N, CA, C and O atoms as a GROMACS GRO file, in nm:
protein
  348
    1MET      N    1  -1.951  -0.984  -0.640
    1MET     CA    2  -2.052  -0.893  -0.630
    1MET      C    3  -2.046  -0.805  -0.500
    1MET      O    4  -2.031  -0.683  -0.503
    2GLU      N    5  -2.059  -0.876  -0.389
    2GLU     CA    6  -2.070  -0.824  -0.252
    2GLU      C    7  -1.958  -0.751  -0.221
    2GLU      O    8  -1.966  -0.638  -0.171
    3TYR      N    9  -1.845  -0.812  -0.250
    3TYR     CA   10  -1.695  -0.739  -0.221
    3TYR      C   11  -1.695  -0.606  -0.289
    3TYR      O   12  -1.674  -0.511  -0.214
    4ASN      N   13  -1.713  -0.580  -0.413
    4ASN     CA   14  -1.714  -0.454  -0.469
    4ASN      C   15  -1.795  -0.355  -0.424
    4ASN      O   16  -1.761  -0.238  -0.439
    5ARG      N   17  -1.920  -0.391  -0.360
    5ARG     CA   18  -2.011  -0.301  -0.308
    5ARG      C   19  -1.960  -0.234  -0.180
    5ARG      O   20  -1.989  -0.119  -0.147
    6THR      N   21  -1.881  -0.318  -0.111
    6THR     CA   22  -1.829  -0.280   0.031
    6THR      C   23  -1.682  -0.227   0.040
    6THR      O   24  -1.632  -0.178   0.141
    7LYS      N   25  -1.618  -0.247  -0.088
    7LYS     CA   26  -1.471  -0.218  -0.081
    7LYS      C   27  -1.446  -0.065  -0.062
    7LYS      O   28  -1.340  -0.031  -0.010
    8ALA      N   29  -1.528   0.020  -0.096
    8ALA     CA   30  -1.498   0.180  -0.085
    8ALA      C   31  -1.511   0.186   0.071
    8ALA      O   32  -1.434   0.267   0.122
    9GLY      N   33  -1.581   0.126   0.145
    9GLY     CA   34  -1.589   0.151   0.300
    9GLY      C   35  -1.458   0.099   0.364
    9GLY      O   36  -1.405   0.159   0.457
   10VAL      N   37  -1.408  -0.016   0.310
   10VAL     CA   38  -1.284  -0.078   0.374
   10VAL      C   39  -1.176   0.011   0.327
   10VAL      O   40  -1.086   0.027   0.409
   11ASP      N   41  -1.164   0.072   0.215
   11ASP     CA   42  -1.066   0.146   0.173
   11ASP      C   43  -1.058   0.284   0.250
   11ASP      O   44  -0.951   0.339   0.277
   12THR      N   45  -1.183   0.332   0.282
   12THR     CA   46  -1.196   0.467   0.359
   12THR      C   47  -1.146   0.434   0.503
   12THR      O   48  -1.069   0.510   0.563
   13LEU      N   49  -1.191   0.317   0.558
   13LEU     CA   50  -1.136   0.285   0.693
   13LEU      C   51  -0.988   0.270   0.692
   13LEU      O   52  -0.920   0.321   0.780
   14ASP      N   53  -0.936   0.201   0.593
   14ASP     CA   54  -0.776   0.195   0.585
   14ASP      C   55  -0.712   0.324   0.582
   14ASP      O   56  -0.611   0.349   0.648
   15GLN      N   57  -0.777   0.416   0.500
   15GLN     CA   58  -0.722   0.567   0.505
   15GLN      C   59  -0.718   0.645   0.626
   15GLN      O   60  -0.621   0.712   0.662
   16LEU      N   61  -0.844   0.631   0.696
   16LEU     CA   62  -0.874   0.697   0.806
   16LEU      C   63  -0.772   0.639   0.925
   16LEU      O   64  -0.708   0.716   0.995
   17THR      N   65  -0.765   0.509   0.938
   17THR     CA   66  -0.686   0.459   1.042
   17THR      C   67  -0.536   0.478   1.007
   17THR      O   68  -0.455   0.488   1.099
   18GLY      N   69  -0.497   0.484   0.885
   18GLY     CA   70  -0.368   0.505   0.849
   18GLY      C   71  -0.305   0.639   0.897
   18GLY      O   72  -0.189   0.648   0.937
   19ASN      N   73  -0.388   0.736   0.890
   19ASN     CA   74  -0.353   0.884   0.922
   19ASN      C   75  -0.292   0.887   1.080
   19ASN      O   76  -0.180   0.930   1.104
   20TYR      N   77  -0.369   0.843   1.165
   20TYR     CA   78  -0.337   0.846   1.284
   20TYR      C   79  -0.320   0.693   1.358
   20TYR      O   80  -0.420   0.643   1.411
   21SER      N   81  -0.219   0.637   1.360
   21SER     CA   82  -0.207   0.476   1.391
   21SER      C   83  -0.120   0.445   1.499
   21SER      O   84  -0.009   0.499   1.503
   22CYS      N   85  -0.155   0.367   1.585
   22CYS     CA   86  -0.067   0.329   1.687
   22CYS      C   87   0.032   0.203   1.650
   22CYS      O   88   0.117   0.156   1.726
   23ARG      N   89   0.002   0.162   1.519
   23ARG     CA   90   0.080   0.041   1.484
   23ARG      C   91   0.221   0.053   1.494
   23ARG      O   92   0.280   0.157   1.463
   24ARG      N   93   0.280  -0.053   1.536
   24ARG     CA   94   0.435  -0.064   1.546
   24ARG      C   95   0.490  -0.188   1.463
   24ARG      O   96   0.416  -0.283   1.437
   25LYS      N   97   0.597  -0.184   1.431
   25LYS     CA   98   0.663  -0.303   1.344
   25LYS      C   99   0.653  -0.409   1.448
   25LYS      O  100   0.686  -0.387   1.564
   26THR      N  101   0.606  -0.527   1.405
   26THR     CA  102   0.595  -0.642   1.486
   26THR      C  103   0.600  -0.761   1.412
   26THR      O  104   0.542  -0.753   1.303
   27SER      N  105   0.655  -0.874   1.438
   27SER     CA  106   0.649  -0.990   1.371
   27SER      C  107   0.555  -1.092   1.435
   27SER      O  108   0.544  -1.206   1.389
   28ARG      N  109   0.486  -1.049   1.544
   28ARG     CA  110   0.396  -1.134   1.612
   28ARG      C  111   0.251  -1.091   1.562
   28ARG      O  112   0.207  -0.978   1.586
   29TRP      N  113   0.182  -1.185   1.494
   29TRP     CA  114   0.043  -1.160   1.433
   29TRP      C  115  -0.056  -1.108   1.566
   29TRP      O  116  -0.134  -1.015   1.547
   30PRO      N  117  -0.047  -1.170   1.692
   30PRO     CA  118  -0.136  -1.117   1.787
   30PRO      C  119  -0.125  -0.985   1.807
   30PRO      O  120  -0.229  -0.920   1.810
   31MET      N  121  -0.010  -0.924   1.823
   31MET     CA  122   0.028  -0.778   1.829
   31MET      C  123  -0.034  -0.701   1.711
   31MET      O  124  -0.099  -0.598   1.730
   32ALA      N  125  -0.015  -0.750   1.595
   32ALA     CA  126  -0.053  -0.671   1.484
   32ALA      C  127  -0.204  -0.668   1.483
   32ALA      O  128  -0.259  -0.564   1.449
   33LEU      N  129  -0.279  -0.781   1.520
   33LEU     CA  130  -0.416  -0.781   1.530
   33LEU      C  131  -0.468  -0.671   1.645
   33LEU      O  132  -0.568  -0.600   1.631
   34PHE      N  133  -0.387  -0.672   1.750
   34PHE     CA  134  -0.428  -0.587   1.876
   34PHE      C  135  -0.420  -0.432   1.819
   34PHE      O  136  -0.513  -0.354   1.842
   35TYR      N  137  -0.304  -0.392   1.743
   35TYR     CA  138  -0.289  -0.261   1.684
   35TYR      C  139  -0.401  -0.239   1.597
   35TYR      O  140  -0.464  -0.136   1.622
   36ASP      N  141  -0.444  -0.312   1.496
   36ASP     CA  142  -0.559  -0.290   1.420
   36ASP      C  143  -0.691  -0.264   1.496
   36ASP      O  144  -0.770  -0.177   1.462
   37ILE      N  145  -0.710  -0.347   1.603
   37ILE     CA  146  -0.831  -0.331   1.674
   37ILE      C  147  -0.839  -0.215   1.755
   37ILE      O  148  -0.947  -0.160   1.774
   38LEU      N  149  -0.713  -0.168   1.812
   38LEU     CA  150  -0.692  -0.034   1.880
   38LEU      C  151  -0.712   0.096   1.774
   38LEU      O  152  -0.768   0.201   1.806
   39ASP      N  153  -0.664   0.073   1.664
   39ASP     CA  154  -0.692   0.175   1.571
   39ASP      C  155  -0.832   0.188   1.538
   39ASP      O  156  -0.886   0.299   1.540
   40ILE      N  157  -0.898   0.079   1.506
   40ILE     CA  158  -1.042   0.107   1.463
   40ILE      C  159  -1.123   0.142   1.581
   40ILE      O  160  -1.217   0.220   1.564
   41SER      N  161  -1.099   0.095   1.693
   41SER     CA  162  -1.172   0.151   1.812
   41SER      C  163  -1.156   0.299   1.844
   41SER      O  164  -1.245   0.368   1.894
   42ALA      N  165  -1.036   0.343   1.812
   42ALA     CA  166  -1.011   0.503   1.834
   42ALA      C  167  -1.084   0.559   1.729
   42ALA      O  168  -1.144   0.661   1.762
   43LEU      N  169  -1.098   0.522   1.605
   43LEU     CA  170  -1.166   0.584   1.501
   43LEU      C  171  -1.317   0.592   1.553
   43LEU      O  172  -1.378   0.699   1.560
   44ASP      N  173  -1.371   0.469   1.590
   44ASP     CA  174  -1.511   0.453   1.624
   44ASP      C  175  -1.547   0.548   1.746
   44ASP      O  176  -1.652   0.613   1.752
   45ALA      N  177  -1.451   0.547   1.841
   45ALA     CA  178  -1.480   0.645   1.951
   45ALA      C  179  -1.472   0.801   1.918
   45ALA      O  180  -1.534   0.883   1.986
   46TYR      N  181  -1.395   0.835   1.816
   46TYR     CA  182  -1.393   0.958   1.770
   46TYR      C  183  -1.529   0.992   1.688
   46TYR      O  184  -1.585   1.101   1.704
   47ILE      N  185  -1.568   0.910   1.617
   47ILE     CA  186  -1.688   0.936   1.527
   47ILE      C  187  -1.806   0.952   1.633
   47ILE      O  188  -1.878   1.051   1.625
   48ILE      N  189  -1.827   0.857   1.733
   48ILE     CA  190  -1.929   0.870   1.826
   48ILE      C  191  -1.917   1.006   1.913
   48ILE      O  192  -2.017   1.072   1.942
   49TRP      N  193  -1.792   1.041   1.950
   49TRP     CA  194  -1.776   1.160   2.008
   49TRP      C  195  -1.817   1.280   1.943
   49TRP      O  196  -1.874   1.366   2.009
   50CYS      N  197  -1.793   1.299   1.813
   50CYS     CA  198  -1.832   1.405   1.725
   50CYS      C  199  -1.982   1.406   1.714
   50CYS      O  200  -2.042   1.513   1.720
   51GLU      N  201  -2.046   1.291   1.697
   51GLU     CA  202  -2.191   1.280   1.689
   51GLU      C  203  -2.263   1.336   1.819
   51GLU      O  204  -2.371   1.394   1.813
   52ILE      N  205  -2.204   1.316   1.921
   52ILE     CA  206  -2.269   1.352   2.055
   52ILE      C  207  -2.220   1.490   2.094
   52ILE      O  208  -2.283   1.550   2.181
   53ASN      N  209  -2.107   1.548   2.034
   53ASN     CA  210  -2.060   1.682   2.082
   53ASN      C  211  -2.003   1.740   1.930
   53ASN      O  212  -1.886   1.738   1.892
   54PRO      N  213  -2.129   1.793   1.854
   54PRO     CA  214  -2.081   1.852   1.720
   54PRO      C  215  -2.011   1.971   1.735
   54PRO      O  216  -1.950   2.008   1.634
   55GLY      N  217  -2.002   2.050   1.849
   55GLY     CA  218  -1.955   2.176   1.836
   55GLY      C  219  -1.796   2.171   1.908
   55GLY      O  220  -1.725   2.271   1.912
   56TRP      N  221  -1.759   2.051   1.958
   56TRP     CA  222  -1.629   2.044   2.005
   56TRP      C  223  -1.513   2.067   1.912
   56TRP      O  224  -1.496   1.992   1.816
   57ASN      N  225  -1.431   2.166   1.936
   57ASN     CA  226  -1.326   2.215   1.855
   57ASN      C  227  -1.358   2.226   1.709
   57ASN      O  228  -1.271   2.204   1.624
   58SER      N  229  -1.468   2.256   1.681
   58SER     CA  230  -1.508   2.250   1.520
   58SER      C  231  -1.437   2.337   1.436
   58SER      O  232  -1.450   2.323   1.315
   59THR      N  233  -1.354   2.436   1.486
   59THR     CA  234  -1.276   2.527   1.389
   59THR      C  235  -1.137   2.476   1.378
   59THR      O  236  -1.064   2.533   1.297
   60LEU      N  237  -1.091   2.379   1.446
   60LEU     CA  238  -0.951   2.326   1.429
   60LEU      C  239  -0.947   2.220   1.324
   60LEU      O  240  -1.037   2.136   1.312
   61PRO      N  241  -0.841   2.224   1.248
   61PRO     CA  242  -0.808   2.103   1.146
   61PRO      C  243  -0.781   1.994   1.204
   61PRO      O  244  -0.817   1.893   1.144
   62THR      N  245  -0.717   1.978   1.322
   62THR     CA  246  -0.676   1.858   1.368
   62THR      C  247  -0.759   1.801   1.494
   62THR      O  248  -0.703   1.763   1.597
   63LYS      N  249  -0.884   1.800   1.477
   63LYS     CA  250  -0.965   1.764   1.588
   63LYS      C  251  -0.941   1.601   1.623
   63LYS      O  252  -0.940   1.558   1.738
   64ARG      N  253  -0.927   1.537   1.531
   64ARG     CA  254  -0.906   1.379   1.552
   64ARG      C  255  -0.766   1.377   1.631
   64ARG      O  256  -0.762   1.308   1.733
   65ARG      N  257  -0.667   1.439   1.598
   65ARG     CA  258  -0.546   1.441   1.676
   65ARG      C  259  -0.560   1.468   1.818
   65ARG      O  260  -0.522   1.394   1.908
   66MET      N  261  -0.621   1.584   1.832
   66MET     CA  262  -0.645   1.641   1.968
   66MET      C  263  -0.751   1.544   2.059
   66MET      O  264  -0.738   1.534   2.181
   67PHE      N  265  -0.851   1.477   1.987
   67PHE     CA  266  -0.919   1.378   2.064
   67PHE      C  267  -0.822   1.270   2.099
   67PHE      O  268  -0.815   1.237   2.218
   68LEU      N  269  -0.750   1.215   2.018
   68LEU     CA  270  -0.658   1.088   2.049
   68LEU      C  271  -0.552   1.138   2.144
   68LEU      O  272  -0.505   1.056   2.222
   69GLN      N  273  -0.511   1.256   2.147
   69GLN     CA  274  -0.422   1.290   2.272
   69GLN      C  275  -0.489   1.296   2.391
   69GLN      O  276  -0.431   1.254   2.491
   70ASP      N  277  -0.623   1.350   2.401
   70ASP     CA  278  -0.696   1.363   2.515
   70ASP      C  279  -0.716   1.232   2.579
   70ASP      O  280  -0.690   1.205   2.696
   71VAL      N  281  -0.775   1.140   2.474
   71VAL     CA  282  -0.806   0.998   2.536
   71VAL      C  283  -0.679   0.933   2.592
   71VAL      O  284  -0.683   0.886   2.706
   72SER      N  285  -0.568   0.928   2.521
   72SER     CA  286  -0.453   0.867   2.570
   72SER      C  287  -0.393   0.927   2.702
   72SER      O  288  -0.335   0.858   2.786
   73LYS      N  289  -0.414   1.070   2.710
   73LYS     CA  290  -0.371   1.126   2.846
   73LYS      C  291  -0.468   1.071   2.953
   73LYS      O  292  -0.423   1.024   3.058
   74LYS      N  293  -0.594   1.076   2.927
   74LYS     CA  294  -0.696   1.020   3.035
   74LYS      C  295  -0.657   0.883   3.072
   74LYS      O  296  -0.653   0.848   3.190
   75MET      N  297  -0.626   0.798   2.968
   75MET     CA  298  -0.604   0.652   2.980
   75MET      C  299  -0.464   0.641   3.080
   75MET      O  300  -0.441   0.549   3.158
   76MET      N  301  -0.389   0.742   3.058
   76MET     CA  302  -0.253   0.717   3.136
   76MET      C  303  -0.262   0.790   3.274
   76MET      O  304  -0.170   0.773   3.354
   77GLN      N  305  -0.352   0.859   3.302
   77GLN     CA  306  -0.354   0.964   3.413
   77GLN      C  307  -0.368   0.862   3.552
   77GLN      O  308  -0.302   0.896   3.649
   78ARG      N  309  -0.432   0.768   3.561
   78ARG     CA  310  -0.447   0.677   3.675
   78ARG      C  311  -0.323   0.610   3.713
   78ARG      O  312  -0.285   0.600   3.830
   79GLN      N  313  -0.252   0.558   3.598
   79GLN     CA  314  -0.132   0.495   3.614
   79GLN      C  315  -0.026   0.583   3.653
   79GLN      O  316   0.057   0.538   3.733
   80LEU      N  317  -0.013   0.712   3.607
   80LEU     CA  318   0.087   0.793   3.625
   80LEU      C  319   0.078   0.837   3.776
   80LEU      O  320   0.181   0.845   3.842
   81LEU      N  321  -0.057   0.868   3.838
   81LEU     CA  322  -0.075   0.897   3.974
   81LEU      C  323  -0.033   0.783   4.060
   81LEU      O  324   0.027   0.811   4.164
   82ARG      N  325  -0.054   0.674   4.033
   82ARG     CA  326  -0.024   0.545   4.102
   82ARG      C  327   0.128   0.533   4.118
   82ARG      O  328   0.178   0.504   4.227
   83ARG      N  329   0.205   0.557   4.003
   83ARG     CA  330   0.345   0.555   4.001
   83ARG      C  331   0.407   0.655   4.067
   83ARG      O  332   0.515   0.635   4.123
   84SER      N  333   0.344   0.776   4.069
   84SER     CA  334   0.413   0.888   4.148
   84SER      C  335   0.407   0.880   4.301
   84SER      O  336   0.483   0.941   4.375
   85THR      N  337   0.309   0.798   4.342
   85THR     CA  338   0.304   0.788   4.496
   85THR      C  339   0.359   0.661   4.547
   85THR      O  340   0.352   0.634   4.667
   86THR      N  341   0.417   0.575   4.454
   86THR     CA  342   0.490   0.450   4.495
   86THR      C  343   0.635   0.489   4.522
   86THR      O  344   0.697   0.549   4.434
   87PRO      N  345   0.689   0.461   4.627
   87PRO     CA  346   0.816   0.478   4.666
   87PRO      C  347   0.913   0.423   4.598
   87PRO      O  348   1.030   0.438   4.633
   0.00000   0.00000   0.00000
């Protein structure tokens, strides 16, 4: 009974994380779990960001994709700067 009540939420989560996923083919279950956690965390961050900033790129159809690109660039920026100064 409880399973059927929450099944729609799980299906929606699977659909949303499947659209933009970082998952790669792997035979190692810790990596598969890490990819799942990363996908869910990215979706959670996007939902929180949209609640805090409702007008952010509101006219664009690919808001989530742009958000994920911005987050990934900001996460890489420090490493890229460090690597560019290393001889």
